[in-house]
C-alpha positions as CSV (number, residue, x, y, z in Angstrom):
1,I,24.3,-1.9,-14.3
2,S,25.4,-3.4,-11.0
3,S,27.5,-1.9,-8.1
4,I,28.2,-3.2,-4.7
5,G,30.1,-1.1,-2.1
6,Y,31.0,1.9,-4.3
7,D,30.3,5.5,-3.2
8,N,29.3,8.6,-5.1
9,L,28.2,6.6,-8.2
10,K,26.3,8.5,-10.9
11,I,24.1,6.8,-13.5
12,I,22.8,9.5,-15.9
13,N,21.3,9.5,-19.4
14,C,21.4,5.8,-19.9
15,N,19.0,3.7,-22.0
16,I,18.5,0.2,-20.7
17,S,15.8,-2.1,-22.1
18,N,14.9,-5.8,-22.5
19,Y,17.2,-6.9,-19.8
20,A,16.9,-10.5,-18.4
21,G,17.5,-9.5,-14.7
22,N,17.7,-6.3,-12.8
23,A,18.4,-3.3,-15.0
24,I,20.1,-1.1,-12.4
25,F,21.2,-2.7,-9.1
26,L,23.1,-0.7,-6.4
27,E,24.1,-2.0,-2.9
28,S,26.2,-1.1,0.1
29,G,27.3,2.4,-1.0
30,T,26.7,6.0,-0.3
31,G,25.7,8.9,-2.5
32,F,24.1,7.4,-5.5
33,N,22.6,9.6,-8.2
34,I,20.3,7.9,-10.8
35,S,18.9,10.5,-13.1
36,Y,17.4,11.1,-16.6
37,N,17.6,7.4,-17.5
38,N,15.2,5.4,-19.7
39,V,14.7,1.9,-18.3
40,S,12.2,-0.5,-19.8
41,N,11.1,-4.2,-20.0
42,S,13.3,-5.7,-17.4
43,N,12.3,-9.3,-16.5
44,G,13.5,-8.5,-12.9
45,N,13.4,-5.1,-11.4
46,H,14.2,-1.8,-13.0
47,I,16.0,0.4,-10.4
48,T,17.2,-1.1,-7.1
49,C,19.0,0.5,-4.2
50,G,19.7,-2.4,-1.9
51,W,21.2,-3.4,1.4
52,D,22.8,-0.6,3.4
53,A,22.6,1.9,0.6
54,V,22.7,5.5,1.9
55,N,21.5,8.7,0.1
56,C,20.3,7.1,-3.0
57,N,18.7,9.8,-5.2
58,V,16.5,8.6,-8.0
59,N,15.0,11.5,-10.1
60,H,13.7,12.4,-13.6
61,N,13.8,8.8,-14.9
62,N,11.4,7.1,-17.2
63,V,10.6,3.6,-16.2
64,Y,8.5,1.3,-18.5
65,C,7.8,-2.0,-16.9
66,N,6.7,-5.2,-18.7
67,A,3.0,-4.6,-19.3
68,N,2.4,-8.3,-19.8
69,S,3.9,-9.5,-16.5
70,T,1.5,-10.8,-13.8
71,D,4.2,-11.8,-11.3
72,I,3.7,-9.5,-8.3
73,S,7.0,-10.7,-6.7
74,K,9.0,-8.8,-9.4
75,N,8.6,-6.3,-12.3
76,F,9.1,-3.5,-9.8
77,G,9.8,0.1,-11.0
78,I,12.0,1.5,-8.2
79,I,12.7,-0.7,-5.2
80,F,14.6,0.1,-1.9
81,S,15.6,-2.4,0.8
82,H,17.3,-1.6,4.1
83,Q,18.5,1.8,3.0
84,T,18.3,5.3,4.4
85,G,18.0,8.9,3.2
86,S,16.7,8.3,-0.4
87,I,15.0,10.9,-2.5
88,V,12.7,9.7,-5.3
89,E,11.1,12.5,-7.3
90,Y,9.9,13.6,-10.7
91,N,10.0,10.0,-12.1
92,N,7.5,8.7,-14.7
93,I,6.7,5.1,-14.0
94,Y,4.4,2.9,-16.2
95,D,2.8,-0.5,-16.1
96,C,4.6,-1.8,-13.0
97,Q,3.4,-4.4,-10.5
98,R,4.8,-2.1,-7.8
99,A,5.9,1.3,-9.1
100,I,7.8,2.5,-6.0
101,Y,8.5,0.0,-3.2
102,Y,10.3,0.4,0.2
103,Q,10.9,-2.6,2.5
104,D,13.0,-4.0,5.3
105,H,13.8,-1.1,7.7
106,S,14.1,1.6,5.1
107,T,14.2,5.0,6.8
108,N,14.2,8.8,6.1
109,S,12.7,8.5,2.6
110,N,11.2,11.3,0.5
111,I,8.8,10.3,-2.4
112,N,7.7,13.4,-4.1
113,N,6.2,14.6,-7.4
114,N,6.2,11.2,-9.2
115,Y,3.8,10.3,-12.0
116,I,2.6,6.7,-11.9
117,K,0.4,5.3,-14.7
118,N,-1.4,1.9,-14.9
119,G,0.0,0.3,-11.7
120,K,-0.8,-3.4,-11.8
121,F,-0.8,-4.1,-8.0
122,R,0.4,-1.2,-5.8
123,A,1.7,2.2,-6.9
124,I,3.6,3.2,-3.8
125,T,4.4,0.8,-1.0
126,I,6.2,1.3,2.4
127,T,6.5,-1.9,4.5
128,E,8.5,-4.1,6.9
129,N,9.4,-1.7,9.8
130,S,10.3,1.2,7.5
131,S,9.9,4.7,9.1
132,N,10.2,8.4,8.9
133,S,9.0,8.8,5.3
134,I,7.3,11.6,3.4
135,I,5.0,10.9,0.4
136,D,4.0,14.2,-1.1
137,S,2.4,15.5,-4.3
138,N,2.5,12.3,-6.4
139,Y,-0.1,11.7,-9.1
140,I,-1.3,8.2,-9.5
141,D,-3.5,7.4,-12.5
142,G,-4.8,3.8,-12.6
143,T,-3.8,1.3,-9.9
144,D,-5.1,-1.5,-7.7
145,T,-3.9,0.3,-4.5
146,G,-2.6,3.8,-4.7
147,I,-0.5,4.1,-1.5
148,H,0.1,0.9,0.7
149,I,1.5,1.4,4.2
150,H,2.1,-1.8,6.2
151,N,3.9,-2.2,9.5
152,V,5.6,1.2,9.5
153,F,5.7,4.3,11.7
154,N,6.1,8.1,11.3
155,V,4.9,8.5,7.8
156,T,3.3,11.6,6.3
157,V,1.2,11.3,3.2
158,S,0.1,14.7,1.7
159,N,-1.1,16.4,-1.4
160,N,-1.4,13.3,-3.5
161,V,-3.9,12.7,-6.2
162,I,-5.0,9.0,-6.7
163,H,-7.2,8.4,-9.7
164,N,-9.0,5.4,-11.0
165,V,-8.2,2.8,-8.3
166,T,-10.1,0.1,-10.2
167,L,-7.7,-1.7,-12.5
168,N,-7.2,-5.0,-10.8
169,T,-10.5,-6.4,-9.5
170,D,-8.8,-9.2,-7.6
171,H,-7.3,-7.1,-4.9
172,Y,-8.0,-4.1,-2.7
173,L,-9.1,-1.3,-5.0
174,T,-8.2,1.2,-2.2
175,G,-6.7,4.7,-2.6
176,I,-4.6,4.7,0.6
177,Y,-4.4,1.5,2.6
178,I,-2.9,1.8,6.2
179,R,-2.4,-1.9,7.1
180,R,-1.6,-3.8,10.2
181,N,0.7,-2.5,13.0
182,S,1.3,1.0,11.5
183,T,1.5,3.9,14.0
184,N,1.9,7.7,13.8
185,I,0.5,8.1,10.3
186,I,-0.7,11.5,9.0
187,L,-2.8,11.8,5.9
188,Q,-3.6,15.4,4.7
189,N,-4.8,17.1,1.6
190,N,-5.2,14.0,-0.4
191,T,-7.7,13.5,-3.2
192,I,-9.0,10.1,-4.3
193,D,-11.1,9.7,-7.5
194,E,-13.1,6.7,-8.7
195,Y,-12.1,4.0,-6.2
196,G,-13.5,0.5,-6.3
197,R,-13.8,-0.3,-2.6
198,W,-12.4,2.2,-0.1
199,G,-11.0,5.7,-0.5
200,I,-8.9,5.2,2.7
201,M,-8.7,2.0,4.7
202,V,-7.2,1.9,8.3
203,Q,-6.7,-1.7,9.6
204,Q,-5.2,-2.7,12.9
205,S,-3.3,0.6,13.1
206,S,-3.0,3.3,15.8
207,F,-2.5,7.1,16.1
208,V,-3.7,7.8,12.6
209,E,-4.7,11.4,11.7
210,I,-6.7,12.1,8.5
211,Y,-7.2,15.7,7.5
212,N,-8.8,17.4,4.4
213,T,-9.6,14.3,2.5
214,T,-11.6,14.6,-0.8
215,C,-13.3,11.5,-2.2
216,N,-14.9,11.6,-5.6
217,Q,-16.8,8.4,-6.2
218,K,-18.4,8.1,-9.7
219,N,-19.0,4.4,-10.1
220,I,-19.4,1.1,-8.3
221,Y,-17.3,-1.7,-9.6
222,E,-18.2,-5.4,-9.3
223,L,-15.5,-7.3,-7.4
224,N,-14.2,-10.7,-8.3
225,S,-15.9,-13.4,-6.4
226,S,-12.6,-15.0,-5.5
227,I,-12.0,-12.4,-2.7
228,T,-14.5,-11.8,0.1
229,F,-14.6,-9.0,2.6
230,T,-18.1,-9.4,3.9
231,W,-18.3,-6.0,5.6
232,Y,-16.9,-4.0,2.8
233,D,-18.8,-1.3,1.1
234,P,-17.5,-0.3,-2.3
235,S,-18.5,3.3,-1.8
236,A,-16.8,3.9,1.5
237,C,-14.6,7.0,1.5
238,I,-13.0,6.1,4.8
239,F,-13.1,2.7,6.5
240,V,-11.6,2.2,10.0
241,A,-11.8,-1.4,11.2
242,E,-10.1,-4.7,11.7
243,I,-11.6,-7.2,9.3
244,Q,-12.0,-10.7,10.4
245,I,-14.1,-13.1,8.3
246,G,-16.0,-16.1,9.7
247,H,-17.0,-17.0,13.2
248,T,-15.2,-18.5,16.2
249,S,-15.7,-22.2,17.1
250,D,-15.1,-21.5,20.8
251,V,-18.6,-20.7,22.0
252,N,-17.4,-20.1,25.6
253,E,-15.4,-17.1,24.3
254,D,-18.6,-15.4,23.0
255,P,-21.9,-17.3,23.4
256,C,-23.4,-15.5,20.4
257,E,-20.7,-16.1,17.8
258,D,-22.1,-19.4,16.6
259,N,-25.2,-17.5,15.5
260,R,-23.2,-15.2,13.2
261,T,-21.8,-16.0,9.9
262,N,-19.7,-12.9,9.7
263,F,-18.5,-10.3,12.1
264,I,-15.9,-7.6,12.7
265,H,-13.6,-7.6,15.7
266,D,-11.5,-4.7,16.7
267,Y,-8.0,-5.7,17.8
268,Y,-5.7,-2.8,17.4
269,S,-7.2,0.3,15.7
270,Y,-7.5,3.1,18.1
271,N,-6.7,6.9,18.4
272,I,-8.1,7.6,14.9
273,T,-8.8,11.3,14.2
274,I,-10.6,12.4,11.1
275,R,-11.4,16.0,10.1
276,N,-12.7,17.8,7.1
277,V,-14.0,15.1,4.7
278,T,-15.4,16.2,1.3
279,Y,-17.4,13.5,-0.4
280,N,-18.9,13.7,-3.9
281,S,-20.9,10.8,-5.0
282,N,-24.3,9.3,-6.0
283,V,-23.7,6.2,-3.9
284,Q,-24.0,5.4,-0.3
285,T,-21.6,5.2,2.6
286,I,-19.0,7.9,3.3
287,L,-17.4,6.8,6.5
288,R,-17.2,3.8,8.9
289,L,-15.7,3.9,12.3
290,Q,-15.3,1.0,14.7
291,G,-16.5,1.6,18.2
292,T,-19.5,3.8,19.3
293,E,-18.9,4.6,23.0
294,N,-15.6,6.5,22.4
295,I,-16.5,8.6,19.4
296,T,-16.7,12.4,19.8
297,H,-17.6,14.9,17.1
298,D,-17.4,18.6,16.5
299,L,-20.1,19.3,14.0
300,D,-21.0,22.1,11.8
301,P,-23.9,23.9,13.6
302,S,-25.8,24.5,10.4
303,T,-26.6,20.8,10.1
304,Y,-28.4,18.0,12.0
305,W,-28.1,14.3,12.5
306,Y,-30.6,11.6,12.1
307,R,-30.6,7.8,11.9
308,K,-31.7,6.6,8.5
309,F,-30.0,4.9,5.6
310,Q,-30.3,7.2,2.6
311,A,-28.0,7.8,-0.4
312,P,-26.3,11.2,-0.6
313,T,-25.7,13.1,-3.8
314,S,-22.9,15.6,-3.2
315,F,-21.9,17.2,0.0
316,I,-19.0,18.9,1.8
317,D,-18.5,18.7,5.6
318,A,-16.1,19.7,8.3
319,S,-16.4,17.1,11.0
320,E,-14.1,15.4,13.5
321,F,-14.4,11.8,14.6
322,Y,-12.1,10.3,17.2
323,N,-11.9,6.6,18.1
324,N,-9.9,5.7,21.2
325,N,-10.8,2.1,21.6
326,E,-8.5,0.1,23.7
327,F,-6.7,-3.1,22.8
328,D,-8.9,-6.1,22.2
329,E,-12.1,-4.2,22.8
330,L,-15.1,-5.6,20.9
331,S,-17.4,-2.9,19.7
332,T,-20.1,-2.3,17.1
333,V,-19.5,-0.7,13.7
334,V,-20.6,2.9,13.2
335,M,-21.0,4.2,9.7
336,V,-21.4,8.0,9.2
337,K,-22.8,9.5,6.0
338,W,-24.1,12.8,4.8
339,E,-27.5,13.5,3.4
340,L,-28.8,16.7,1.8
341,T,-32.5,16.2,2.6
342,P,-34.4,14.3,5.3
343,P,-36.2,11.1,4.2
344,Y,-39.4,12.2,6.0
345,P,-39.3,16.0,6.2
346,P,-41.9,17.2,8.8
347,T,-44.1,20.2,8.0
348,A,-45.2,23.0,10.3
349,T,-48.0,25.3,9.3
350,A,-47.6,27.6,12.3
351,I,-44.7,28.7,14.6
352,V,-46.1,28.5,18.1
353,N,-44.8,27.6,21.5
354,N,-44.3,23.9,22.1
355,F,-45.5,22.9,18.7
356,Y,-44.6,19.3,17.8
357,V,-44.4,17.4,14.6
358,T,-44.1,13.7,15.3
359,Y,-43.9,10.8,12.9
360,N,-42.9,7.2,12.9
361,S,-40.9,5.3,10.3
362,A,-40.7,1.7,11.3
363,G,-39.2,-1.1,9.3
364,W,-35.8,0.4,8.6
365,S,-33.2,-2.1,7.4
366,D,-30.2,0.0,7.5
367,K,-26.7,-0.9,8.8
368,I,-25.7,2.5,10.2
369,A,-25.8,4.4,13.4
370,W,-25.7,8.1,12.6
371,L,-26.7,10.3,9.7
372,K,-26.6,14.0,9.2
373,F,-28.7,16.3,7.0
374,N,-29.6,20.0,6.4
375,Y,-33.0,21.0,7.5
376,T,-33.6,24.7,8.1
377,M,-37.3,25.5,7.7
378,S,-36.2,29.0,6.6
379,K,-34.7,29.7,10.0
380,T,-31.2,30.3,11.4
381,M,-29.6,28.2,14.0
382,M,-26.6,29.6,15.8
383,S,-25.2,26.8,17.9
384,F,-26.0,23.5,19.6
385,T,-24.9,20.9,22.2
386,H,-25.3,17.2,22.3
387,V,-26.1,14.8,25.2
388,N,-25.1,11.2,25.0
389,R,-28.0,8.8,25.6
390,T,-27.9,5.0,25.5
391,W,-30.4,2.1,25.5
392,G,-30.0,-1.5,26.7
393,S,-30.0,-4.5,24.4
394,E,-31.0,-8.0,24.4
395,P,-28.6,-10.7,25.5
396,C,-25.6,-11.4,23.3
397,F,-25.6,-8.0,21.6
398,P,-23.5,-5.0,22.4
399,D,-25.1,-1.9,23.7
400,H,-25.7,0.9,21.3
401,S,-25.5,4.6,21.9
402,N,-27.3,7.6,20.5
403,Y,-27.2,11.3,20.7
404,E,-29.9,13.9,21.4
405,L,-29.0,17.1,19.7
406,K,-30.4,20.3,21.4
407,L,-30.1,23.5,19.5
408,F,-30.0,26.8,21.5
409,N,-28.8,30.4,21.5
410,L,-30.8,31.2,18.4
411,S,-30.9,34.5,16.6
412,L,-33.9,36.8,17.0
413,A,-34.5,37.3,13.3
414,Y,-35.3,33.7,12.1
415,P,-34.9,31.4,15.1
416,Y,-36.3,28.1,16.1
417,N,-35.6,25.3,18.5
418,D,-35.3,21.8,17.2
419,I,-35.0,18.6,19.3
420,Y,-34.5,15.3,17.6
421,N,-35.2,12.1,19.6
422,Q,-34.2,8.7,18.3
423,T,-36.0,6.2,20.5
424,G,-35.5,3.1,18.4
425,G,-32.6,0.9,17.6
426,K,-31.4,-1.9,15.3
427,L,-29.5,-4.9,16.6
428,I,-27.8,-7.5,14.4
429,A,-29.6,-10.9,14.5
430,S,-28.3,-14.2,13.2
431,N,-26.8,-12.7,10.0
432,V,-25.1,-9.5,9.1
433,D,-27.9,-8.7,6.6
434,T,-30.7,-9.4,9.1
435,Y,-31.8,-6.7,11.5
436,T,-34.3,-6.7,14.3
437,S,-36.0,-3.5,15.4
438,I,-36.2,-3.3,19.2
439,I,-38.3,-0.1,19.3
440,P,-39.8,1.6,16.2
441,P,-37.9,4.8,15.5
442,N,-39.7,7.9,16.6
443,H,-38.9,11.4,15.4
444,E,-39.9,14.6,17.0
445,I,-39.4,18.2,15.8
446,R,-40.1,20.9,18.4
447,V,-40.5,24.4,17.0
448,G,-40.4,27.2,19.5
449,D,-41.4,30.9,19.1
450,Y,-38.5,33.2,19.7
451,T,-39.9,36.2,17.8
452,P,-40.4,39.1,20.3
453,P,-43.9,40.4,20.6
454,S,-44.9,43.9,19.4
455,I,-44.8,46.4,22.4
456,N,-45.9,50.0,21.9
457,F,-46.7,53.1,24.0
458,V,-50.3,54.2,23.6
459,F,-52.5,57.0,24.8
460,P,-52.5,58.6,27.4
461,T,-48.7,58.1,27.4
462,P,-47.2,61.5,26.4
463,D,-45.5,61.7,23.0
464,D,-41.8,61.5,22.9
465,N,-40.0,64.8,23.7
466,N,-43.4,66.4,24.6
467,E,-43.7,69.0,27.4
468,T,-46.6,68.8,30.0
469,M,-47.8,71.0,32.9
470,N,-49.0,68.0,34.9
471,N,-47.2,66.9,38.1
472,H,-47.8,63.3,37.2
473,V,-47.7,61.1,34.1
474,V,-49.6,58.0,33.0
475,I,-47.7,55.4,31.0
476,N,-49.8,52.9,29.0
477,I,-48.5,50.2,26.8
478,S,-50.0,47.6,24.5
479,S,-48.6,44.3,23.4
480,S,-49.5,41.8,20.7
481,D,-48.2,38.5,19.5
482,G,-49.4,35.4,17.6
483,N,-48.9,33.3,20.8
484,E,-49.6,33.6,24.5
485,H,-47.3,36.0,26.2
486,Y,-47.1,38.7,28.9
487,T,-45.2,42.0,29.4
488,F,-44.3,44.3,32.2
489,L,-42.8,47.8,32.4
490,D,-39.9,48.9,34.5
491,W,-40.5,52.7,34.5
492,N,-37.6,54.9,35.3
493,R,-35.8,51.9,36.9
494,S,-38.3,51.8,39.7
495,L,-38.8,48.1,39.7
496,V,-37.4,46.3,42.8
497,G,-37.7,42.8,41.4
498,W,-39.7,40.4,39.3
499,W,-40.5,37.0,40.9
500,R,-42.3,34.7,38.5
501,F,-42.5,31.9,41.1
502,E,-41.9,29.3,38.4
503,E,-40.2,26.5,40.3
504,N,-38.1,29.0,42.2
505,A,-38.0,32.4,43.9
506,S,-35.3,33.9,41.7
507,D,-35.5,37.6,40.7
508,E,-35.9,37.4,36.9
509,S,-35.3,41.2,36.5
510,G,-31.6,40.7,36.9
511,Y,-31.4,43.1,39.8
512,G,-30.3,40.3,42.1
513,N,-33.1,40.4,44.8
514,D,-33.5,36.6,44.9
515,G,-35.8,35.1,47.5
516,T,-35.8,31.7,49.2
517,T,-38.4,29.0,49.5
518,T,-39.1,26.3,52.0
519,G,-41.5,23.4,51.5
520,V,-43.2,24.8,48.5
521,S,-45.8,22.8,46.6
522,Y,-46.1,23.2,42.8
523,T,-48.9,23.0,40.3
524,T,-48.9,23.2,36.5
525,G,-49.2,26.8,35.5
526,K,-49.6,28.6,32.3
527,F,-45.9,28.8,31.5
528,G,-44.6,25.9,33.6
529,K,-44.6,24.8,37.3
530,A,-46.2,27.4,39.6
531,F,-46.2,27.9,43.3
532,V,-49.3,26.7,45.2
533,F,-50.6,29.5,47.5
534,D,-53.7,27.8,48.8
535,V,-54.8,24.3,49.7
536,D,-56.3,23.4,46.3
537,G,-53.5,24.7,44.1
């Protein structure tokens, strides 16, 4: 069926099969309705809305492509080119090289509630300066790439389920692939099951927001040796980077490049926001981000971070990562992953002031920058802050950054203070698989006592609500605690002030009677720095 230049054309309840060319081909018209048709085994394409087609609605069709075809240039299920205002929904599409394909400045498209089975190359593709599209609530079962977005802008991808992204081991094996020069892309509430390489890949694209993503990785698949992405990880849920294979021959451009066989260079990817990632797997990496200096995170306060390459089992997290690298900024790769237990859990037999558990774990050969794990020691942490810290690097290697997480404002019931210090680092040597340890990693757990001491009134203090004939009263208190401590009593609000003289003359009672100091010397006291009141200190 072919139509050029006709308006308001309806093609309904037709059976078209074994056609030598395109089964349904519409061009240069307005108001097409293609519904409830069975189209199968076309040697060309099955349903096409071509040049300058407007409002082409394709719904409730069954499309069966030629399962034996290996030509990725044809054997499309539904294809649109240079059209606007199409609606594609409730179609069943089987065995196509490309099930739904938009190209060449197609705009204002809605692709909703379609079922795509056994896609040979890509299930849903939007490319070539297409824009303003919504891809919602589609179910894709078996494909090489679930949703492929290339050189487009203003696209929302939501509520899709992409399952078994492993059929063609020669290509990407990616659930959602946001490829070069795409901007203003929103991904939300998508689920990706059993993917061969990446759950979501963002390459040379900007202003990408990824929310509420669920990755269920059950297997690792061997990739065909004919395709090589050296820095890929087949278990990555989200991968944000520009991939460039090989090394430059211009040593003046980067004097270290001749010593590297493979590298990653960030050209365009920036302003990438990722929130609420759920990852279920028995494999390794969850997330890679390109660029360390400009990543901020808003972490769940019931968890910690540490630097160690360990495989997670199953975990859910609500984190935010933001990458605002500028154009042509070379930066290191950061991979973030979740871990349920620490690799070297410290032990503490007593909870005392300034108690430390320190351990070294040299010889790591990981490729990651940050890890996160739960470690509670049967305590409750309320909140935390993080302070960025950096260390220098040897010539020809980019600086790395690290975070020191400080936990504070702890509850009184089961509190503790935990400070983790990462003083070591890994730098890439001559090969991406060779790493040199600059400083052996050093871990420190500091456990502080925040349990209040026992304070009681004792004899001769009068009993509560007891009358006396005396014109005076004696107040006596006792205090006990497992650690060193001190107490004082402010009877009947008679205290004027409490000056501890620990590094200052502040009134610690809260009554505001602060003092001032001039030229004070200090010495180490029982609880910190103390004033020196004599020559010897």
